PDB file of N, CA, C and O in Angstrom:
ATOM      1  N   MET A   1     108.206 149.783  96.208  1.00  0.00           N
ATOM      2  CA  MET A   1     108.054 148.346  96.166  1.00  0.00           C
ATOM      3  C   MET A   1     107.914 147.908  94.709  1.00  0.00           C
ATOM      4  O   MET A   1     107.172 148.508  93.931  1.00  0.00           O
ATOM      5  N   THR A   2     108.627 146.873  94.368  1.00  0.00           N
ATOM      6  CA  THR A   2     108.565 146.319  93.021  1.00  0.00           C
ATOM      7  C   THR A   2     107.359 145.400  92.896  1.00  0.00           C
ATOM      8  O   THR A   2     107.059 144.619  93.800  1.00  0.00           O
ATOM      9  N   HIS A   3     106.677 145.503  91.772  1.00  0.00           N
ATOM     10  CA  HIS A   3     105.550 144.628  91.470  1.00  0.00           C
ATOM     11  C   HIS A   3     105.842 143.895  90.164  1.00  0.00           C
ATOM     12  O   HIS A   3     106.423 144.457  89.236  1.00  0.00           O
ATOM     13  N   TYR A   4     105.433 142.653  90.113  1.00  0.00           N
ATOM     14  CA  TYR A   4     105.490 141.867  88.887  1.00  0.00           C
ATOM     15  C   TYR A   4     104.057 141.588  88.465  1.00  0.00           C
ATOM     16  O   TYR A   4     103.173 141.403  89.301  1.00  0.00           O
ATOM     17  N   ILE A   5     103.846 141.561  87.172  1.00  0.00           N
ATOM     18  CA  ILE A   5     102.516 141.278  86.655  1.00  0.00           C
ATOM     19  C   ILE A   5     102.407 139.776  86.406  1.00  0.00           C
ATOM     20  O   ILE A   5     103.229 139.176  85.714  1.00  0.00           O
ATOM     21  N   ALA A   6     101.378 139.199  86.987  1.00  0.00           N
ATOM     22  CA  ALA A   6     101.110 137.772  86.817  1.00  0.00           C
ATOM     23  C   ALA A   6      99.991 137.591  85.802  1.00  0.00           C
ATOM     24  O   ALA A   6      99.087 138.420  85.697  1.00  0.00           O
ATOM     25  N   LEU A   7     100.066 136.523  85.079  1.00  0.00           N
ATOM     26  CA  LEU A   7      99.007 136.114  84.160  1.00  0.00           C
ATOM     27  C   LEU A   7      98.278 134.961  84.829  1.00  0.00           C
ATOM     28  O   LEU A   7      98.879 133.937  85.154  1.00  0.00           O
ATOM     29  N   VAL A   8      96.981 135.135  85.032  1.00  0.00           N
ATOM     30  CA  VAL A   8      96.188 134.150  85.770  1.00  0.00           C
ATOM     31  C   VAL A   8      95.211 133.466  84.817  1.00  0.00           C
ATOM     32  O   VAL A   8      94.479 134.111  84.067  1.00  0.00           O
ATOM     33  N   HIS A   9      95.228 132.140  84.876  1.00  0.00           N
ATOM     34  CA  HIS A   9      94.312 131.314  84.077  1.00  0.00           C
ATOM     35  C   HIS A   9      93.381 130.574  85.022  1.00  0.00           C
ATOM     36  O   HIS A   9      93.767 130.208  86.132  1.00  0.00           O
ATOM     37  N   LYS A  10      92.162 130.360  84.578  1.00  0.00           N
ATOM     38  CA  LYS A  10      91.206 129.594  85.383  1.00  0.00           C
ATOM     39  C   LYS A  10      90.300 128.813  84.448  1.00  0.00           C
ATOM     40  O   LYS A  10      89.530 129.392  83.683  1.00  0.00           O
ATOM     41  N   ASP A  11      90.400 127.493  84.518  1.00  0.00           N
ATOM     42  CA  ASP A  11      89.469 126.628  83.803  1.00  0.00           C
ATOM     43  C   ASP A  11      88.325 126.282  84.744  1.00  0.00           C
ATOM     44  O   ASP A  11      88.458 126.428  85.959  1.00  0.00           O
ATOM     45  N   THR A  12      87.237 125.841  84.216  1.00  0.00           N
ATOM     46  CA  THR A  12      86.044 125.562  85.010  1.00  0.00           C
ATOM     47  C   THR A  12      86.313 124.623  86.182  1.00  0.00           C
ATOM     48  O   THR A  12      85.870 124.893  87.299  1.00  0.00           O
ATOM     49  N   ASP A  13      87.017 123.544  85.951  1.00  0.00           N
ATOM     50  CA  ASP A  13      87.238 122.534  86.988  1.00  0.00           C
ATOM     51  C   ASP A  13      88.662 122.551  87.536  1.00  0.00           C
ATOM     52  O   ASP A  13      89.213 121.495  87.848  1.00  0.00           O
ATOM     53  N   SER A  14      89.263 123.723  87.658  1.00  0.00           N
ATOM     54  CA  SER A  14      90.645 123.775  88.134  1.00  0.00           C
ATOM     55  C   SER A  14      90.852 124.944  89.086  1.00  0.00           C
ATOM     56  O   SER A  14      89.990 125.807  89.250  1.00  0.00           O
ATOM     57  N   ALA A  15      92.023 124.941  89.705  1.00  0.00           N
ATOM     58  CA  ALA A  15      92.439 126.071  90.536  1.00  0.00           C
ATOM     59  C   ALA A  15      92.859 127.220  89.624  1.00  0.00           C
ATOM     60  O   ALA A  15      92.990 127.045  88.413  1.00  0.00           O
ATOM     61  N   PHE A  16      93.064 128.377  90.205  1.00  0.00           N
ATOM     62  CA  PHE A  16      93.644 129.496  89.468  1.00  0.00           C
ATOM     63  C   PHE A  16      95.121 129.183  89.269  1.00  0.00           C
ATOM     64  O   PHE A  16      95.828 128.898  90.235  1.00  0.00           O
ATOM     65  N   GLY A  17      95.590 129.234  88.034  1.00  0.00           N
ATOM     66  CA  GLY A  17      97.000 129.025  87.722  1.00  0.00           C
ATOM     67  C   GLY A  17      97.660 130.369  87.480  1.00  0.00           C
ATOM     68  O   GLY A  17      97.134 131.202  86.742  1.00  0.00           O
ATOM     69  N   VAL A  18      98.806 130.578  88.099  1.00  0.00           N
ATOM     70  CA  VAL A  18      99.499 131.862  88.021  1.00  0.00           C
ATOM     71  C   VAL A  18     100.881 131.654  87.411  1.00  0.00           C
ATOM     72  O   VAL A  18     101.628 130.770  87.829  1.00  0.00           O
ATOM     73  N   GLN A  19     101.208 132.472  86.428  1.00  0.00           N
ATOM     74  CA  GLN A  19     102.546 132.468  85.850  1.00  0.00           C
ATOM     75  C   GLN A  19     103.026 133.908  85.735  1.00  0.00           C
ATOM     76  O   GLN A  19     102.226 134.838  85.632  1.00  0.00           O
ATOM     77  N   PHE A  20     104.323 134.072  85.755  1.00  0.00           N
ATOM     78  CA  PHE A  20     104.924 135.394  85.658  1.00  0.00           C
ATOM     79  C   PHE A  20     105.703 135.487  84.354  1.00  0.00           C
ATOM     80  O   PHE A  20     106.773 134.889  84.240  1.00  0.00           O
ATOM     81  N   PRO A  21     105.195 136.220  83.370  1.00  0.00           N
ATOM     82  CA  PRO A  21     105.876 136.303  82.074  1.00  0.00           C
ATOM     83  C   PRO A  21     107.319 136.805  82.175  1.00  0.00           C
ATOM     84  O   PRO A  21     108.155 136.442  81.347  1.00  0.00           O
ATOM     85  N   ASP A  22     107.622 137.632  83.177  1.00  0.00           N
ATOM     86  CA  ASP A  22     108.973 138.177  83.307  1.00  0.00           C
ATOM     87  C   ASP A  22     109.870 137.355  84.225  1.00  0.00           C
ATOM     88  O   ASP A  22     111.048 137.674  84.385  1.00  0.00           O
ATOM     89  N   VAL A  23     109.324 136.301  84.827  1.00  0.00           N
ATOM     90  CA  VAL A  23     110.098 135.463  85.736  1.00  0.00           C
ATOM     91  C   VAL A  23     109.911 134.007  85.289  1.00  0.00           C
ATOM     92  O   VAL A  23     109.081 133.285  85.842  1.00  0.00           O
ATOM     93  N   PRO A  24     110.684 133.587  84.293  1.00  0.00           N
ATOM     94  CA  PRO A  24     110.524 132.244  83.729  1.00  0.00           C
ATOM     95  C   PRO A  24     110.669 131.159  84.809  1.00  0.00           C
ATOM     96  O   PRO A  24     111.601 131.177  85.613  1.00  0.00           O
ATOM     97  N   GLY A  25     109.732 130.233  84.799  1.00  0.00           N
ATOM     98  CA  GLY A  25     109.794 129.129  85.746  1.00  0.00           C
ATOM     99  C   GLY A  25     109.161 129.415  87.092  1.00  0.00           C
ATOM    100  O   GLY A  25     109.174 128.551  87.969  1.00  0.00           O
ATOM    101  N   CYS A  26     108.613 130.591  87.279  1.00  0.00           N
ATOM    102  CA  CYS A  26     107.952 130.945  88.535  1.00  0.00           C
ATOM    103  C   CYS A  26     106.452 130.802  88.346  1.00  0.00           C
ATOM    104  O   CYS A  26     105.837 131.522  87.559  1.00  0.00           O
ATOM    105  N   TYR A  27     105.874 129.863  89.079  1.00  0.00           N
ATOM    106  CA  TYR A  27     104.445 129.570  88.966  1.00  0.00           C
ATOM    107  C   TYR A  27     103.822 129.489  90.354  1.00  0.00           C
ATOM    108  O   TYR A  27     104.512 129.271  91.350  1.00  0.00           O
ATOM    109  N   SER A  28     102.538 129.664  90.400  1.00  0.00           N
ATOM    110  CA  SER A  28     101.789 129.516  91.630  1.00  0.00           C
ATOM    111  C   SER A  28     100.374 129.080  91.273  1.00  0.00           C
ATOM    112  O   SER A  28     100.002 129.021  90.101  1.00  0.00           O
ATOM    113  N   ALA A  29      99.599 128.778  92.297  1.00  0.00           N
ATOM    114  CA  ALA A  29      98.200 128.403  92.099  1.00  0.00           C
ATOM    115  C   ALA A  29      97.438 128.726  93.369  1.00  0.00           C
ATOM    116  O   ALA A  29      98.026 128.904  94.436  1.00  0.00           O
ATOM    117  N   ALA A  30      96.140 128.798  93.241  1.00  0.00           N
ATOM    118  CA  ALA A  30      95.265 129.015  94.398  1.00  0.00           C
ATOM    119  C   ALA A  30      93.885 128.472  94.065  1.00  0.00           C
ATOM    120  O   ALA A  30      93.397 128.616  92.944  1.00  0.00           O
ATOM    121  N   ASP A  31      93.277 127.856  95.040  1.00  0.00           N
ATOM    122  CA  ASP A  31      91.913 127.364  94.856  1.00  0.00           C
ATOM    123  C   ASP A  31      90.902 128.500  94.905  1.00  0.00           C
ATOM    124  O   ASP A  31      89.877 128.459  94.225  1.00  0.00           O
ATOM    125  N   ASP A  32      91.195 129.517  95.715  1.00  0.00           N
ATOM    126  CA  ASP A  32      90.286 130.654  95.889  1.00  0.00           C
ATOM    127  C   ASP A  32      90.940 131.942  95.429  1.00  0.00           C
ATOM    128  O   ASP A  32      92.145 132.123  95.601  1.00  0.00           O
ATOM    129  N   MET A  33      90.166 132.828  94.853  1.00  0.00           N
ATOM    130  CA  MET A  33      90.646 134.130  94.395  1.00  0.00           C
ATOM    131  C   MET A  33      91.314 134.896  95.546  1.00  0.00           C
ATOM    132  O   MET A  33      92.291 135.614  95.331  1.00  0.00           O
ATOM    133  N   ALA A  34      90.788 134.741  96.756  1.00  0.00           N
ATOM    134  CA  ALA A  34      91.316 135.468  97.907  1.00  0.00           C
ATOM    135  C   ALA A  34      92.757 135.084  98.237  1.00  0.00           C
ATOM    136  O   ALA A  34      93.459 135.844  98.904  1.00  0.00           O
ATOM    137  N   ASP A  35      93.205 133.921  97.782  1.00  0.00           N
ATOM    138  CA  ASP A  35      94.564 133.455  98.078  1.00  0.00           C
ATOM    139  C   ASP A  35      95.569 133.746  96.968  1.00  0.00           C
ATOM    140  O   ASP A  35      96.754 133.448  97.113  1.00  0.00           O
ATOM    141  N   LEU A  36      95.110 134.322  95.870  1.00  0.00           N
ATOM    142  CA  LEU A  36      95.996 134.519  94.715  1.00  0.00           C
ATOM    143  C   LEU A  36      97.231 135.360  95.040  1.00  0.00           C
ATOM    144  O   LEU A  36      98.355 134.929  94.784  1.00  0.00           O
ATOM    145  N   ILE A  37      97.034 136.543  95.597  1.00  0.00           N
ATOM    146  CA  ILE A  37      98.175 137.440  95.823  1.00  0.00           C
ATOM    147  C   ILE A  37      99.138 136.857  96.854  1.00  0.00           C
ATOM    148  O   ILE A  37     100.353 136.913  96.664  1.00  0.00           O
ATOM    149  N   CYS A  38      98.622 136.309  97.920  1.00  0.00           N
ATOM    150  CA  CYS A  38      99.481 135.725  98.955  1.00  0.00           C
ATOM    151  C   CYS A  38     100.337 134.594  98.373  1.00  0.00           C
ATOM    152  O   CYS A  38     101.552 134.570  98.565  1.00  0.00           O
ATOM    153  N   ASN A  39      99.702 133.667  97.668  1.00  0.00           N
ATOM    154  CA  ASN A  39     100.437 132.539  97.090  1.00  0.00           C
ATOM    155  C   ASN A  39     101.424 132.997  96.024  1.00  0.00           C
ATOM    156  O   ASN A  39     102.538 132.477  95.947  1.00  0.00           O
ATOM    157  N   ALA A  40     101.029 133.959  95.205  1.00  0.00           N
ATOM    158  CA  ALA A  40     101.911 134.454  94.144  1.00  0.00           C
ATOM    159  C   ALA A  40     103.101 135.221  94.728  1.00  0.00           C
ATOM    160  O   ALA A  40     104.218 135.113  94.222  1.00  0.00           O
ATOM    161  N   THR A  41     102.864 135.991  95.784  1.00  0.00           N
ATOM    162  CA  THR A  41     103.959 136.715  96.444  1.00  0.00           C
ATOM    163  C   THR A  41     104.966 135.725  97.015  1.00  0.00           C
ATOM    164  O   THR A  41     106.176 135.924  96.900  1.00  0.00           O
ATOM    165  N   GLU A  42     104.470 134.672  97.624  1.00  0.00           N
ATOM    166  CA  GLU A  42     105.358 133.648  98.176  1.00  0.00           C
ATOM    167  C   GLU A  42     106.179 132.984  97.069  1.00  0.00           C
ATOM    168  O   GLU A  42     107.374 132.747  97.244  1.00  0.00           O
ATOM    169  N   ALA A  43     105.550 132.685  95.936  1.00  0.00           N
ATOM    170  CA  ALA A  43     106.266 132.063  94.819  1.00  0.00           C
ATOM    171  C   ALA A  43     107.378 132.967  94.306  1.00  0.00           C
ATOM    172  O   ALA A  43     108.484 132.495  94.038  1.00  0.00           O
ATOM    173  N   LEU A  44     107.100 134.258  94.167  1.00  0.00           N
ATOM    174  CA  LEU A  44     108.137 135.208  93.725  1.00  0.00           C
ATOM    175  C   LEU A  44     109.295 135.249  94.710  1.00  0.00           C
ATOM    176  O   LEU A  44     110.458 135.223  94.306  1.00  0.00           O
ATOM    177  N   SER A  45     108.985 135.312  95.987  1.00  0.00           N
ATOM    178  CA  SER A  45     110.021 135.382  97.012  1.00  0.00           C
ATOM    179  C   SER A  45     110.896 134.134  97.004  1.00  0.00           C
ATOM    180  O   SER A  45     112.120 134.229  97.103  1.00  0.00           O
ATOM    181  N   LEU A  46     110.274 132.974  96.887  1.00  0.00           N
ATOM    182  CA  LEU A  46     111.043 131.729  96.852  1.00  0.00           C
ATOM    183  C   LEU A  46     111.917 131.651  95.606  1.00  0.00           C
ATOM    184  O   LEU A  46     113.066 131.216  95.675  1.00  0.00           O
ATOM    185  N   TRP A  47     111.373 132.072  94.467  1.00  0.00           N
ATOM    186  CA  TRP A  47     112.147 132.066  93.222  1.00  0.00           C
ATOM    187  C   TRP A  47     113.369 132.968  93.376  1.00  0.00           C
ATOM    188  O   TRP A  47     114.467 132.626  92.935  1.00  0.00           O
ATOM    189  N   GLY A  48     113.163 134.136  94.014  1.00  0.00           N
ATOM    190  CA  GLY A  48     114.235 135.108  94.182  1.00  0.00           C
ATOM    191  C   GLY A  48     115.322 134.684  95.148  1.00  0.00           C
ATOM    192  O   GLY A  48     116.372 135.325  95.201  1.00  0.00           O
ATOM    193  N   GLU A  49     115.108 133.633  95.910  1.00  0.00           N
ATOM    194  CA  GLU A  49     116.146 133.133  96.813  1.00  0.00           C
ATOM    195  C   GLU A  49     117.271 132.455  96.046  1.00  0.00           C
ATOM    196  O   GLU A  49     118.402 132.401  96.528  1.00  0.00           O
ATOM    197  N   ASP A  50     116.973 131.937  94.858  1.00  0.00           N
ATOM    198  CA  ASP A  50     117.946 131.158  94.091  1.00  0.00           C
ATOM    199  C   ASP A  50     118.526 131.866  92.884  1.00  0.00           C
ATOM    200  O   ASP A  50     119.471 131.372  92.269  1.00  0.00           O
ATOM    201  N   ALA A  51     117.973 133.017  92.538  1.00  0.00           N
ATOM    202  CA  ALA A  51     118.438 133.717  91.342  1.00  0.00           C
ATOM    203  C   ALA A  51     118.119 135.204  91.464  1.00  0.00           C
ATOM    204  O   ALA A  51     117.175 135.585  92.157  1.00  0.00           O
ATOM    205  N   PRO A  52     118.904 136.042  90.792  1.00  0.00           N
ATOM    206  CA  PRO A  52     118.560 137.469  90.791  1.00  0.00           C
ATOM    207  C   PRO A  52     117.242 137.680  90.055  1.00  0.00           C
ATOM    208  O   PRO A  52     116.979 137.045  89.034  1.00  0.00           O
ATOM    209  N   MET A  53     116.433 138.564  90.578  1.00  0.00           N
ATOM    210  CA  MET A  53     115.139 138.840  89.965  1.00  0.00           C
ATOM    211  C   MET A  53     115.331 139.602  88.651  1.00  0.00           C
ATOM    212  O   MET A  53     116.072 140.584  88.612  1.00  0.00           O
ATOM    213  N   PRO A  54     114.677 139.163  87.581  1.00  0.00           N
ATOM    214  CA  PRO A  54     114.751 139.889  86.316  1.00  0.00           C
ATOM    215  C   PRO A  54     113.982 141.207  86.418  1.00  0.00           C
ATOM    216  O   PRO A  54     113.179 141.410  87.329  1.00  0.00           O
ATOM    217  N   LYS A  55     114.242 142.070  85.486  1.00  0.00           N
ATOM    218  CA  LYS A  55     113.534 143.348  85.452  1.00  0.00           C
ATOM    219  C   LYS A  55     112.063 143.110  85.097  1.00  0.00           C
ATOM    220  O   LYS A  55     111.743 142.336  84.196  1.00  0.00           O
ATOM    221  N   ALA A  56     111.192 143.784  85.817  1.00  0.00           N
ATOM    222  CA  ALA A  56     109.757 143.674  85.556  1.00  0.00           C
ATOM    223  C   ALA A  56     109.348 144.653  84.464  1.00  0.00           C
ATOM    224  O   ALA A  56     109.711 145.829  84.508  1.00  0.00           O
ATOM    225  N   ARG A  57     108.590 144.163  83.481  1.00  0.00           N
ATOM    226  CA  ARG A  57     108.059 145.046  82.446  1.00  0.00           C
ATOM    227  C   ARG A  57     106.824 145.766  82.978  1.00  0.00           C
ATOM    228  O   ARG A  57     106.195 145.324  83.940  1.00  0.00           O
ATOM    229  N   SER A  58     106.496 146.860  82.348  1.00  0.00           N
ATOM    230  CA  SER A  58     105.278 147.584  82.708  1.00  0.00           C
ATOM    231  C   SER A  58     104.068 146.802  82.215  1.00  0.00           C
ATOM    232  O   SER A  58     104.180 145.940  81.343  1.00  0.00           O
ATOM    233  N   ILE A  59     102.930 147.112  82.778  1.00  0.00           N
ATOM    234  CA  ILE A  59     101.701 146.444  82.351  1.00  0.00           C
ATOM    235  C   ILE A  59     101.405 146.773  80.882  1.00  0.00           C
ATOM    236  O   ILE A  59     100.893 145.929  80.147  1.00  0.00           O
ATOM    237  N   ASP A  60     101.726 147.997  80.460  1.00  0.00           N
ATOM    238  CA  ASP A  60     101.508 148.363  79.050  1.00  0.00           C
ATOM    239  C   ASP A  60     102.388 147.536  78.121  1.00  0.00           C
ATOM    240  O   ASP A  60     101.937 147.099  77.062  1.00  0.00           O
ATOM    241  N   ALA A  61     103.634 147.322  78.511  1.00  0.00           N
ATOM    242  CA  ALA A  61     104.534 146.506  77.692  1.00  0.00           C
ATOM    243  C   ALA A  61     104.030 145.066  77.613  1.00  0.00           C
ATOM    244  O   ALA A  61     104.066 144.447  76.549  1.00  0.00           O
ATOM    245  N   LEU A  62     103.566 144.546  78.728  1.00  0.00           N
ATOM    246  CA  LEU A  62     103.041 143.182  78.718  1.00  0.00           C
ATOM    247  C   LEU A  62     101.805 143.058  77.840  1.00  0.00           C
ATOM    248  O   LEU A  62     101.641 142.064  77.132  1.00  0.00           O
ATOM    249  N   LYS A  63     100.946 144.049  77.884  1.00  0.00           N
ATOM    250  CA  LYS A  63      99.723 144.003  77.070  1.00  0.00           C
ATOM    251  C   LYS A  63     100.026 144.005  75.575  1.00  0.00           C
ATOM    252  O   LYS A  63      99.200 143.554  74.782  1.00  0.00           O
ATOM    253  N   ARG A  64     101.198 144.505  75.175  1.00  0.00           N
ATOM    254  CA  ARG A  64     101.581 144.507  73.761  1.00  0.00           C
ATOM    255  C   ARG A  64     102.177 143.166  73.331  1.00  0.00           C
ATOM    256  O   ARG A  64     102.319 142.916  72.134  1.00  0.00           O
ATOM    257  N   ASP A  65     102.522 142.311  74.275  1.00  0.00           N
ATOM    258  CA  ASP A  65     103.093 140.997  73.988  1.00  0.00           C
ATOM    259  C   ASP A  65     102.022 140.118  73.327  1.00  0.00           C
ATOM    260  O   ASP A  65     100.940 139.939  73.886  1.00  0.00           O
ATOM    261  N   LYS A  66     102.315 139.578  72.157  1.00  0.00           N
ATOM    262  CA  LYS A  66     101.316 138.827  71.383  1.00  0.00           C
ATOM    263  C   LYS A  66     100.788 137.608  72.135  1.00  0.00           C
ATOM    264  O   LYS A  66      99.589 137.334  72.085  1.00  0.00           O
ATOM    265  N   SER A  67     101.652 136.875  72.827  1.00  0.00           N
ATOM    266  CA  SER A  67     101.173 135.678  73.527  1.00  0.00           C
ATOM    267  C   SER A  67     100.287 136.062  74.712  1.00  0.00           C
ATOM    268  O   SER A  67      99.330 135.352  75.019  1.00  0.00           O
ATOM    269  N   ILE A  68     100.592 137.162  75.371  1.00  0.00           N
ATOM    270  CA  ILE A  68      99.764 137.614  76.482  1.00  0.00           C
ATOM    271  C   ILE A  68      98.427 138.127  75.964  1.00  0.00           C
ATOM    272  O   ILE A  68      97.385 137.874  76.568  1.00  0.00           O
ATOM    273  N   LYS A  69      98.456 138.845  74.848  1.00  0.00           N
ATOM    274  CA  LYS A  69      97.204 139.296  74.220  1.00  0.00           C
ATOM    275  C   LYS A  69      96.291 138.116  73.922  1.00  0.00           C
ATOM    276  O   LYS A  69      95.084 138.173  74.159  1.00  0.00           O
ATOM    277  N   ARG A  70      96.876 137.056  73.405  1.00  0.00           N
ATOM    278  CA  ARG A  70      96.102 135.857  73.070  1.00  0.00           C
ATOM    279  C   ARG A  70      95.500 135.234  74.341  1.00  0.00           C
ATOM    280  O   ARG A  70      94.326 134.867  74.367  1.00  0.00           O
ATOM    281  N   ASP A  71      96.324 135.122  75.390  1.00  0.00           N
ATOM    282  CA  ASP A  71      95.821 134.548  76.647  1.00  0.00           C
ATOM    283  C   ASP A  71      94.701 135.405  77.235  1.00  0.00           C
ATOM    284  O   ASP A  71      93.715 134.872  77.744  1.00  0.00           O
ATOM    285  N   LEU A  72      94.845 136.714  77.167  1.00  0.00           N
ATOM    286  CA  LEU A  72      93.799 137.601  77.685  1.00  0.00           C
ATOM    287  C   LEU A  72      92.511 137.448  76.885  1.00  0.00           C
ATOM    288  O   LEU A  72      91.417 137.458  77.450  1.00  0.00           O
ATOM    289  N   ALA A  73      92.644 137.308  75.578  1.00  0.00           N
ATOM    290  CA  ALA A  73      91.466 137.121  74.729  1.00  0.00           C
ATOM    291  C   ALA A  73      90.761 135.802  75.031  1.00  0.00           C
ATOM    292  O   ALA A  73      89.560 135.665  74.802  1.00  0.00           O
ATOM    293  N   GLU A  74      91.519 134.830  75.547  1.00  0.00           N
ATOM    294  CA  GLU A  74      90.952 133.518  75.869  1.00  0.00           C
ATOM    295  C   GLU A  74      90.451 133.439  77.311  1.00  0.00           C
ATOM    296  O   GLU A  74      90.036 132.370  77.759  1.00  0.00           O
ATOM    297  N   GLY A  75      90.484 134.561  78.047  1.00  0.00           N
ATOM    298  CA  GLY A  75      89.895 134.579  79.383  1.00  0.00           C
ATOM    299  C   GLY A  75      90.847 134.745  80.544  1.00  0.00           C
ATOM    300  O   GLY A  75      90.401 134.861  81.686  1.00  0.00           O
ATOM    301  N   ALA A  76      92.145 134.761  80.292  1.00  0.00           N
ATOM    302  CA  ALA A  76      93.106 134.993  81.375  1.00  0.00           C
ATOM    303  C   ALA A  76      92.996 136.444  81.830  1.00  0.00           C
ATOM    304  O   ALA A  76      92.406 137.275  81.139  1.00  0.00           O
ATOM    305  N   PHE A  77      93.565 136.743  82.991  1.00  0.00           N
ATOM    306  CA  PHE A  77      93.595 138.127  83.448  1.00  0.00           C
ATOM    307  C   PHE A  77      94.925 138.429  84.110  1.00  0.00           C
ATOM    308  O   PHE A  77      95.665 137.523  84.493  1.00  0.00           O
ATOM    309  N   LEU A  78      95.222 139.720  84.241  1.00  0.00           N
ATOM    310  CA  LEU A  78      96.490 140.167  84.829  1.00  0.00           C
ATOM    311  C   LEU A  78      96.288 140.546  86.285  1.00  0.00           C
ATOM    312  O   LEU A  78      95.222 141.017  86.682  1.00  0.00           O
ATOM    313  N   LEU A  79      97.335 140.329  87.073  1.00  0.00           N
ATOM    314  CA  LEU A  79      97.302 140.620  88.497  1.00  0.00           C
ATOM    315  C   LEU A  79      98.648 141.202  88.898  1.00  0.00           C
ATOM    316  O   LEU A  79      99.691 140.630  88.581  1.00  0.00           O
ATOM    317  N   SER A  80      98.636 142.329  89.588  1.00  0.00           N
ATOM    318  CA  SER A  80      99.870 142.942  90.075  1.00  0.00           C
ATOM    319  C   SER A  80     100.239 142.297  91.407  1.00  0.00           C
ATOM    320  O   SER A  80      99.444 142.285  92.346  1.00  0.00           O
ATOM    321  N   VAL A  81     101.464 141.759  91.476  1.00  0.00           N
ATOM    322  CA  VAL A  81     101.915 141.035  92.664  1.00  0.00           C
ATOM    323  C   VAL A  81     103.164 141.699  93.215  1.00  0.00           C
ATOM    324  O   VAL A  81     104.149 141.853  92.492  1.00  0.00           O
ATOM    325  N   PRO A  82     103.143 142.099  94.491  1.00  0.00           N
ATOM    326  CA  PRO A  82     104.322 142.752  95.077  1.00  0.00           C
ATOM    327  C   PRO A  82     105.418 141.730  95.356  1.00  0.00           C
ATOM    328  O   PRO A  82     105.142 140.581  95.702  1.00  0.00           O
ATOM    329  N   LEU A  83     106.655 142.164  95.199  1.00  0.00           N
ATOM    330  CA  LEU A  83     107.806 141.354  95.556  1.00  0.00           C
ATOM    331  C   LEU A  83     108.186 141.700  96.981  1.00  0.00           C
ATOM    332  O   LEU A  83     108.480 142.859  97.277  1.00  0.00           O
ATOM    333  N   ASP A  84     108.185 140.729  97.860  1.00  0.00           N
ATOM    334  CA  ASP A  84     108.573 140.930  99.247  1.00  0.00           C
ATOM    335  C   ASP A  84     110.096 140.915  99.312  1.00  0.00           C
ATOM    336  O   ASP A  84     110.708 139.848  99.359  1.00  0.00           O
ATOM    337  N   HIS A  85     110.707 142.096  99.315  1.00  0.00           N
ATOM    338  CA  HIS A  85     112.171 142.198  99.289  1.00  0.00           C
ATOM    339  C   HIS A  85     112.810 141.627 100.539  1.00  0.00           C
ATOM    340  O   HIS A  85     113.984 141.258 100.502  1.00  0.00           O
ATOM    341  N   ARG A  86     112.093 141.541 101.634  1.00  0.00           N
ATOM    342  CA  ARG A  86     112.651 140.990 102.871  1.00  0.00           C
ATOM    343  C   ARG A  86     112.944 139.517 102.706  1.00  0.00           C
ATOM    344  O   ARG A  86     113.833 138.984 103.370  1.00  0.00           O
ATOM    345  N   ALA A  87     112.208 138.848 101.828  1.00  0.00           N
ATOM    346  CA  ALA A  87     112.382 137.410 101.652  1.00  0.00           C
ATOM    347  C   ALA A  87     113.405 137.083 100.570  1.00  0.00           C
ATOM    348  O   ALA A  87     113.769 135.918 100.406  1.00  0.00           O
ATOM    349  N   VAL A  88     113.873 138.077  99.833  1.00  0.00           N
ATOM    350  CA  VAL A  88     114.820 137.869  98.743  1.00  0.00           C
ATOM    351  C   VAL A  88     116.180 138.381  99.164  1.00  0.00           C
ATOM    352  O   VAL A  88     116.319 139.529  99.588  1.00  0.00           O
ATOM    353  N   SER A  89     117.175 137.534  99.048  1.00  0.00           N
ATOM    354  CA  SER A  89     118.527 137.974  99.442  1.00  0.00           C
ATOM    355  C   SER A  89     119.286 138.562  98.284  1.00  0.00           C
ATOM    356  O   SER A  89     120.433 138.979  98.446  1.00  0.00           O
TER     357      SER A  89
END
């Protein structure tokens, strides 16, 4: 199963915001931590209906990315999200 690494941001008065550094334009959100993976998996699947999925980088490669390093230092965190291949044509 393919996994994409999501970058998750959370401000005090907001929902969890999810972005995928390797899938430009694919975003998700969740009010509760328990809904993050489900909502993010759905976002990936929907994105993949309209375009071929880009290659996913490893978590180590993402951690070396300067913009991701900066976001992590500011409180963001990484989340591994499975791609539901059944939903992607």
